C-alpha positions in Angstrom: -20.9 24.2 -36.9 -21.0 20.2 -36.7 -18.0 18.4 -38.5 -18.1 14.8 -39.4 -15.0 13.3 -40.9 -16.2 10.7 -43.4 -12.6 9.1 -44.0 -12.6 5.4 -43.3 -10.0 5.9 -40.5 -7.6 8.3 -38.6 -5.1 8.1 -41.6 -4.3 9.7 -45.0 -6.9 7.9 -47.1 -10.2 9.1 -48.5 -10.4 12.5 -47.7 -14.0 13.7 -47.0 -15.7 16.0 -44.5 -19.3 17.0 -43.8 -20.0 20.4 -42.5 -23.4 21.3 -41.1 -24.5 24.9 -40.4 -27.8 24.5 -39.0 -29.9 23.0 -42.1 -27.0 23.9 -44.6 -24.8 21.0 -45.4 -21.6 21.3 -47.3 -18.9 18.5 -48.2 -15.1 19.2 -48.3 -13.5 16.9 -50.8 -14.6 13.3 -51.6 -11.5 11.2 -52.1 -10.5 7.6 -52.8 -8.3 5.8 -50.5 -4.9 5.1 -52.4 -4.1 1.7 -50.7 -7.5 0.2 -51.1 -9.4 -0.7 -54.2 -13.2 -1.1 -54.8 -15.8 -0.1 -52.3 -13.1 -0.4 -49.5 -11.5 2.8 -51.1 -14.6 4.9 -50.6 -15.3 7.5 -47.6 -18.5 7.0 -45.5 -20.6 9.1 -47.8 -23.6 6.7 -46.8 -23.5 8.5 -43.6 -24.8 11.9 -45.2 -28.5 12.2 -44.2 -30.5 14.7 -46.1 -29.4 16.7 -49.2 -26.0 18.2 -49.9 -26.0 22.0 -50.6 -22.7 22.2 -52.1 -19.1 20.6 -52.4 -15.8 22.3 -51.9 -12.9 20.6 -53.9 -9.5 21.7 -52.4 -7.5 20.0 -55.2 -7.3 17.5 -57.7 -5.1 14.6 -55.9 -7.3 11.5 -56.1 -7.4 11.2 -52.3 -9.4 14.2 -52.4 -11.2 14.0 -55.8 -11.5 10.1 -56.6 -14.9 9.4 -55.1 -16.6 12.7 -56.1 -18.6 11.1 -58.9 -20.5 8.9 -56.6 -21.3 11.9 -54.3 -22.8 14.1 -57.2 -24.6 10.9 -58.4 -26.3 10.7 -55.0 -26.6 14.4 -54.8 -27.2 15.7 -58.4 -28.2 19.2 -57.4 -25.2 20.1 -55.4 -22.6 22.5 -57.0 -18.8 21.8 -56.9 -16.7 24.9 -55.9 -13.1 25.0 -56.9 -10.3 27.2 -58.1 -10.3 28.1 -61.8 -7.2 25.8 -62.3 -8.8 22.7 -60.5 -11.9 23.0 -62.9 -9.3 22.4 -65.7 -7.9 19.2 -64.4 -10.7 17.2 -62.6 -12.1 15.6 -65.7 -8.9 14.2 -67.1 -7.9 12.8 -63.6 -11.3 11.1 -63.1 -11.3 9.8 -66.6 -7.8 8.1 -65.9 -9.3 6.7 -62.5 -12.0 4.7 -64.6 -9.3 3.4 -66.7 -7.3 2.1 -63.5 -10.5 0.7 -62.1 -11.3 -1.2 -65.3 -7.7 -2.6 -65.4 -8.2 -3.7 -61.6 -11.3 -5.6 -62.5 -9.5 -7.5 -65.0 -6.6 -8.2 -62.6 -8.8 -8.9 -59.4 -12.1 -10.1 -60.6 -13.9 -7.6 -58.6 -17.2 -6.9 -60.4 -17.9 -3.6 -58.5 -15.4 -1.9 -60.8 -15.4 0.6 -62.0 -17.2 2.2 -59.4 -18.3 5.0 -61.9 -18.3 5.5 -65.6 -17.9 8.4 -68.0 -21.5 9.7 -67.6 -20.7 10.3 -63.9 -17.6 12.2 -64.6 -19.6 14.5 -67.1 -22.1 15.1 -64.2 -19.1 16.2 -62.0 -17.9 18.6 -64.8 -21.3 20.1 -65.3 -21.4 20.7 -61.5 -18.0 22.6 -61.3 -18.1 26.3 -60.5 -14.8 28.2 -60.6 -14.3 30.4 -57.5 -11.8 33.3 -57.9 -9.0 33.5 -55.1 -9.8 35.7 -52.3 -13.2 36.6 -53.9 -16.1 35.6 -51.4 -19.0 33.4 -52.5 -22.2 33.3 -50.7 -24.2 30.0 -50.3 -27.5 29.7 -48.8 -30.6 27.7 -48.2 -33.5 27.7 -45.7 -32.5 30.7 -44.1 -29.0 29.8 -43.5 -26.0 31.3 -45.3 -22.3 30.9 -45.4 -19.7 33.0 -47.2 -16.9 30.9 -48.9 -13.4 32.5 -50.0 -10.4 30.5 -51.4 -6.8 31.0 -50.8 -3.8 29.7 -52.7 -2.6 26.5 -50.6 0.7 26.0 -52.6 0.5 22.1 -52.5 -0.1 21.5 -56.2 -1.5 23.4 -59.0 -5.0 24.8 -58.2 -4.8 23.8 -54.6 -6.7 26.1 -52.3 -7.4 26.4 -48.6 -10.9 28.0 -47.6 -12.5 30.4 -45.2 -16.1 30.0 -44.4 -17.9 32.6 -42.5 -21.2 31.8 -40.8 -23.1 34.0 -38.2 -20.3 35.9 -37.5 -17.9 32.8 -36.8 -14.9 32.1 -39.0 -13.7 28.7 -39.7 -10.7 28.0 -41.8 -9.7 24.6 -43.7 -6.2 24.3 -44.9 -6.7 21.5 -47.3 -3.2 20.2 -48.1 -0.7 22.9 -47.9 2.8 23.9 -48.8 4.0 27.3 -47.3 7.2 27.1 -49.8 7.2 28.3 -53.3 7.5 25.4 -55.9 8.2 26.0 -59.6 4.8 25.2 -60.8 2.8 26.9 -58.0 3.5 29.7 -55.4 3.6 29.0 -51.5 0.4 29.3 -49.4 -1.1 32.6 -49.3 -3.4 32.1 -46.3 -5.1 34.9 -43.9 -3.2 35.2 -40.5 -6.1 36.7 -38.6 -7.7 35.0 -35.7 -10.5 32.3 -36.4 -12.9 30.4 -34.1 -12.0 27.0 -35.9 -9.1 25.8 -37.8 -9.1 22.5 -39.5 -5.7 21.6 -40.5 -3.7 18.9 -42.1 -0.8 17.1 -40.5 0.8 14.9 -43.2 4.4 15.4 -42.0 3.5 15.6 -38.1 5.8 12.5 -37.4 8.8 13.7 -39.7 11.2 15.9 -38.0 12.6 18.8 -40.0 16.4 18.5 -40.9 18.3 21.6 -39.6 19.9 23.7 -42.4 17.9 21.7 -45.0 16.0 24.0 -47.4 14.1 23.1 -50.5 16.9 24.5 -52.6 19.6 22.6 -50.8 17.6 19.3 -51.2 17.2 20.2 -55.0 21.0 20.7 -55.3 21.6 17.6 -53.5 19.3 15.5 -55.9 21.0 16.9 -59.0 24.4 16.1 -57.5 23.4 12.6 -56.8 21.7 12.2 -60.2 25.0 13.4 -61.8 27.0 11.0 -59.7 25.1 7.8 -60.6 24.7 8.7 -64.3 28.2 9.8 -64.7 29.4 6.3 -63.6 27.1 4.5 -66.1 24.2 4.0 -63.9 20.3 4.4 -64.3 18.4 6.7 -61.9 14.5 5.9 -61.4 12.6 9.0 -60.1 9.3 7.7 -58.9 6.6 10.7 -59.0 3.1 11.6 -58.5 1.8 12.3 -62.1 0.0 15.3 -61.1 2.2 18.0 -59.9 5.5 16.3 -58.9 6.3 15.1 -62.1 6.0 18.6 -63.8 7.8 20.0 -60.8 10.8 17.6 -61.4 10.8 18.2 -65.1 11.3 21.9 -64.5 14.0 21.2 -61.9 15.8 19.0 -64.6 15.4 21.8 -67.3 16.8 24.3 -65.0 19.9 22.1 -64.3 20.3 21.2 -67.8 20.2 24.9 -69.0 22.9 25.9 -66.6 25.2 23.0 -67.7 24.6 21.1 -64.4 22.8 17.9 -65.6 24.5 14.8 -66.9 24.1 14.4 -70.6 21.8 11.2 -70.5 18.4 10.3 -72.0 15.5 11.5 -70.0 12.5 9.0 -70.2 9.1 10.0 -68.9 5.7 8.5 -69.9 2.0 8.0 -69.0 -0.6 10.3 -67.4 2.0 12.8 -66.2 3.1 13.6 -69.7 -0.5 14.3 -70.6 -1.1 16.4 -67.6 1.8 18.7 -68.7 -0.6 19.9 -71.6 -3.3 20.6 -68.9 -0.8 22.5 -66.6 0.6 24.4 -69.7 -3.3 25.4 -70.4 -3.9 26.4 -67.0 -1.0 28.7 -66.9 -2.3 30.5 -69.8 -5.9 30.6 -68.5 -5.2 31.4 -64.9 -2.6 33.1 -62.6 -2.5 30.0 -60.4 0.1 27.8 -62.2 3.5 28.2 -63.8 4.4 25.5 -66.4 5.3 25.5 -69.9 5.5 22.4 -71.9 8.3 23.6 -73.8 10.5 21.8 -71.2 9.8 18.8 -72.8 11.2 19.6 -76.1 14.3 21.3 -74.3 15.1 18.2 -72.6 14.2 16.0 -75.5 12.2 13.7 -73.1 11.5 10.2 -74.7 8.5 7.9 -74.0 9.0 4.9 -72.1 9.7 1.9 -74.4 7.1 -0.6 -74.7 9.8 -3.4 -75.4 9.6 -6.3 -72.8 12.8 -6.6 -70.5 12.9 -9.6 -68.2 12.7 -8.6 -64.5 16.1 -8.5 -63.0 18.0 -7.6 -66.1 19.4 -4.1 -66.3 17.9 -1.6 -68.7 19.8 -1.5 -72.1 19.1 2.4 -72.2 20.8 4.0 -69.3 19.5 7.5 -68.1 17.0 9.2 -66.0 13.6 7.5 -65.8 11.0 10.0 -64.3 7.8 7.7 -63.7 4.7 7.5 -61.7 3.6 6.6 -59.3 5.4 8.3 -56.5 5.0 5.4 -54.0 5.9 2.9 -56.4 2.3 1.3 -56.3 2.2 -2.2 -58.0 1.7 -2.3 -61.7 2.5 1.3 -62.2 5.5 2.2 -64.6 7.8 3.1 -61.9 7.3 -0.2 -60.0 7.8 -2.2 -63.5 11.0 -0.3 -64.2 12.1 -0.8 -60.6 12.3 -4.5 -61.3 15.2 -3.9 -63.8 16.7 -1.3 -61.5 17.1 -2.8 -58.0 19.4 -5.8 -58.7 22.2 -3.7 -59.9 24.6 -1.7 -57.6 25.4 1.2 -60.3 21.7 2.2 -60.4 19.7 4.5 -57.8 16.0 5.0 -56.8 15.5 8.6 -55.6 12.2 9.3 -54.0 11.3 12.9 -54.3 7.8 13.1 -52.3 5.8 11.8 -49.6 5.7 7.8 -49.5 3.3 5.9 -47.2 5.3 3.5 -45.1 2.9 0.8 -46.1 3.2 1.2 -49.8 6.0 -0.7 -51.9 7.9 2.5 -51.9 7.7 2.8 -48.2 9.0 -0.7 -48.0 11.8 0.0 -50.2 13.0 3.2 -48.4 13.1 1.4 -45.1 15.0 -1.8 -46.7 18.6 -2.6 -46.0 21.0 -3.3 -48.8 20.9 -7.1 -49.8 17.2 -7.2 -48.7 14.5 -9.1 -50.8 12.0 -6.9 -52.7 9.2 -8.9 -54.1 7.6 -8.1 -57.4 4.1 -9.8 -56.9 2.7 -10.6 -60.3 6.1 -10.6 -62.2 7.4 -13.8 -60.5 10.5 -12.0 -59.6 12.3 -11.0 -56.3 15.1 -8.5 -56.5 18.1 -8.4 -54.2 18.5 -4.8 -53.3 22.0 -3.6 -54.8 21.0 -0.2 -56.1 21.1 3.0 -54.0 18.2 4.1 -52.6 17.6 7.5 -51.0 14.7 9.9 -50.2 14.8 13.7 -50.9 12.6 16.0 -48.9 10.8 17.8 -51.7 7.3 17.1 -50.1 4.4 19.1 -51.5 3.3 19.5 -47.8 4.3 21.8 -45.1 6.9 20.7 -42.4 5.0 20.3 -38.9 6.9 23.2 -37.4 5.5 25.6 -40.1 1.9 24.2 -39.3 2.5 24.9 -35.7 3.5 28.5 -36.4 0.4 28.9 -38.7 -1.8 27.6 -36.1 -0.4 29.9 -33.4 -1.0 32.8 -35.6 -4.7 32.0 -35.9 -5.1 31.2 -32.2 -8.3 29.3 -32.9 -10.8 28.5 -30.2 -11.1 24.9 -31.7 -8.4 23.1 -33.9 -9.4 19.9 -35.8 -6.7 17.5 -37.0 -7.1 15.9 -40.3 -5.2 14.0 -43.3 -2.4 12.4 -41.1 -1.4 9.0 -40.0 -1.7 8.3 -36.1 1.8 9.1 -35.3 1.6 12.5 -37.1 -1.7 13.1 -35.3 -0.2 12.1 -32.0 2.9 14.5 -32.2 0.6 17.4 -33.6 -2.0 17.0 -30.7 0.7 16.9 -28.1 2.8 19.9 -29.4 -0.4 22.0 -30.1 -1.8 21.5 -26.6 1.6 22.8 -25.4 1.9 25.9 -27.7 -1.8 26.7 -27.7 -3.1 25.9 -24.0 -6.4 28.0 -24.8 -7.3 25.9 -27.8 -9.3 22.9 -27.8 -7.4 20.3 -29.9 -9.5 17.5 -31.7 -8.7 14.4 -33.3 -12.0 13.2 -34.3 -13.3 9.7 -34.5 -14.3 8.9 -38.2 -17.9 8.9 -38.8 -18.9 10.6 -35.5 -20.0 14.1 -35.6 -18.2 16.8 -33.7 -20.0 20.0 -32.6 -18.1 23.1 -32.3 
């Protein structure tokens, strides 16, 4: 097998990997870099020579999905293999991506945007093929054949890892993985038999685990902190990814409210995340891969975000809990805009509930000392940080120790690191080299083929 990482760098960006089995070519994921715009956000799909026989889509976060319409435009005969749940989400998320790119064109004047249109998204939808979990699917061309099977990855609704068997060799790809069960999806259910190759994400490779901290204890800590702020008359902003994290937090808030453990204040949520509640509800009914009921919106009496303009720096007139995207406080998103009304006031708080890239506005805010200046470019406002800022470890990614244990259980001959920033990759490579002395550890150069 030959692997070429088509991401633009050794980082969490535009996830995309070319696999070659003799003359058979498969692509795993085709994402868009969340920190870049336009063509700079694309993976190196121009380095794919020849036809693509199939695409494996591990899940629907845009850093794995966002450039897929361009790949299918270039290779219209390729099927896209995904879980049943993922096939339900892809079109909605790609359609939203088009709207975001149109807005970016207006703001930046970049005439390349949008990079694709509705017809391209429709082409992707027509190429989608649902593969049942743990049900092998054979794919072949020109005398070469692989057997593909999907296994629940636990990262987000519909996420899978995949086993590819070729010429009696076994290659496992984790995709993004979480071994701990969440409210909307169960924990990863991966095979634990030896493999020849393991391609493994390492998102949290640079994040040390906190002794005694469990997901349940972090959830209790979050609810306690929300109540403390709200009971004192403050507002809590919860930046959250629209797909997966927002629905997860809604279920957590609903559980706390049902038990009488949540402050009686308005809960505001808006945007794509609310629309996706319908999609997760439908996936729950149609598949056994998701657990979500949109009844939580009625139970919590969730309110839409008001469109009334509030001058940046002024406190919100309606105090409460604001659950808004994006999770990393990306510029021009609802969470970023409301943060301009939250940060200047000491009674308020911003609680992060997922992974946050250090180079995003959210990452900047997490690392900022009280009294620091947080600039809202485009709003002509600089906040003086007086609000409480805290991070809660409720990531959808596995802890680094869990990944090490999983790798040891598979005892691969070769292990390829992916989906991690340089510090994460460095820690994982050093630790894995010690824990698995008989395994070759690879951190491939993007765009350069690796023969295994």
